[in-house]
C-alpha positions as CSV (number, residue, x, y, z in Angstrom):
1,X,3.9,-3.4,-44.3
2,X,5.7,-6.6,-44.9
3,X,9.0,-7.6,-46.3
4,X,9.1,-8.6,-49.9
5,X,9.6,-12.3,-49.8
6,X,11.7,-12.1,-53.0
7,X,14.7,-10.7,-51.0
8,X,16.9,-12.7,-48.9
9,X,19.7,-11.5,-46.5
10,X,23.2,-13.0,-47.3
11,X,26.7,-12.3,-46.1
12,X,29.1,-11.5,-48.9
13,X,32.6,-10.8,-48.2
14,X,31.9,-9.7,-44.6
15,X,29.0,-7.4,-45.7
16,X,25.3,-8.2,-45.3
17,X,23.2,-7.6,-48.3
18,X,19.6,-8.2,-49.5
19,X,19.6,-10.2,-52.8
20,X,16.6,-10.6,-55.0
21,X,15.7,-13.9,-56.3
22,X,12.9,-15.5,-58.4
23,X,11.2,-13.4,-61.0
24,X,12.1,-10.3,-59.0
25,X,15.7,-10.8,-59.8
26,X,14.9,-10.1,-63.4
27,X,13.4,-6.7,-62.5
28,X,15.9,-5.6,-59.8
29,X,19.5,-5.2,-61.0
30,X,21.7,-5.2,-57.9
31,X,21.8,-5.8,-54.2
32,X,21.0,-3.7,-51.1
33,X,23.9,-3.4,-48.7
34,X,22.9,-3.4,-45.0
35,X,25.0,-1.8,-42.2
36,X,24.8,-3.3,-38.7
37,X,21.8,-1.3,-37.7
38,X,19.8,-2.2,-41.0
39,X,20.7,-5.8,-40.5
40,X,19.3,-5.7,-37.0
41,X,16.2,-4.0,-38.3
42,X,15.7,-6.4,-41.2
43,X,16.0,-9.3,-38.7
44,X,13.5,-7.6,-36.4
45,X,10.9,-7.3,-39.0
46,X,10.4,-10.9,-40.0
47,X,6.6,-10.8,-39.1
48,X,5.8,-7.3,-40.1
49,X,7.4,-3.9,-40.6
50,X,6.0,-1.8,-37.7
51,X,7.8,1.4,-37.2
52,X,6.9,1.8,-33.5
53,X,8.1,-1.7,-32.7
54,X,11.4,-1.2,-34.7
55,X,12.0,2.1,-33.0
56,X,11.4,0.5,-29.6
57,X,13.7,-2.4,-30.5
58,X,16.5,0.0,-31.7
59,X,16.2,1.9,-28.4
60,X,16.5,-1.2,-26.4
61,X,19.5,-2.7,-28.5
62,X,21.6,0.5,-29.0
63,X,20.5,2.7,-26.0
64,X,19.8,5.6,-28.2
65,X,17.2,8.4,-27.8
66,X,13.7,8.0,-29.3
67,X,14.3,10.7,-32.0
68,X,17.5,9.1,-33.2
69,X,15.8,5.7,-33.4
70,X,12.8,7.0,-35.1
71,X,14.9,8.8,-37.7
72,X,16.9,5.6,-38.4
73,X,13.8,3.4,-38.7
74,X,12.2,5.9,-41.1
75,X,15.3,6.2,-43.2
76,X,15.5,2.3,-43.2
77,X,11.8,1.9,-44.4
78,X,12.1,4.5,-47.1
79,X,15.3,3.1,-48.5
80,X,13.7,-0.4,-48.6
81,X,10.6,0.9,-50.2
82,X,12.7,2.6,-53.0
83,X,14.5,-0.6,-53.5
84,X,11.3,-2.7,-53.6
85,X,12.1,-4.7,-50.5
86,X,8.9,-3.8,-48.8
87,X,5.4,-4.6,-49.9
88,X,2.5,-2.4,-48.8
C-alpha cells in the first residue's frame, strides 16, 4: 500500500491534518485530523505503508506492547482507507 499523493499533511491551528489537493480535492469534501500517533505513523509511511514496520516503529517510539501497537496501526490504516488517503 502507498499513501495517496493527493493528500498533504499541514498544521492548522495547532492540529495536524491531511488535506486533499488537485483533482482529488473536488471528490473529497473535508480534511482528516491526525492525533500525535497518527502524525507519527503518516510520517513513518513515506515510502510504503507496511503494517509490520509501522507496528515496530510504534513500539520503539512509544514503548507500547505489540498488541496495542498492532491495534493502533490497523485502526490508522482502516481510517485512511475509508478517507481515500491510501492507494492499494
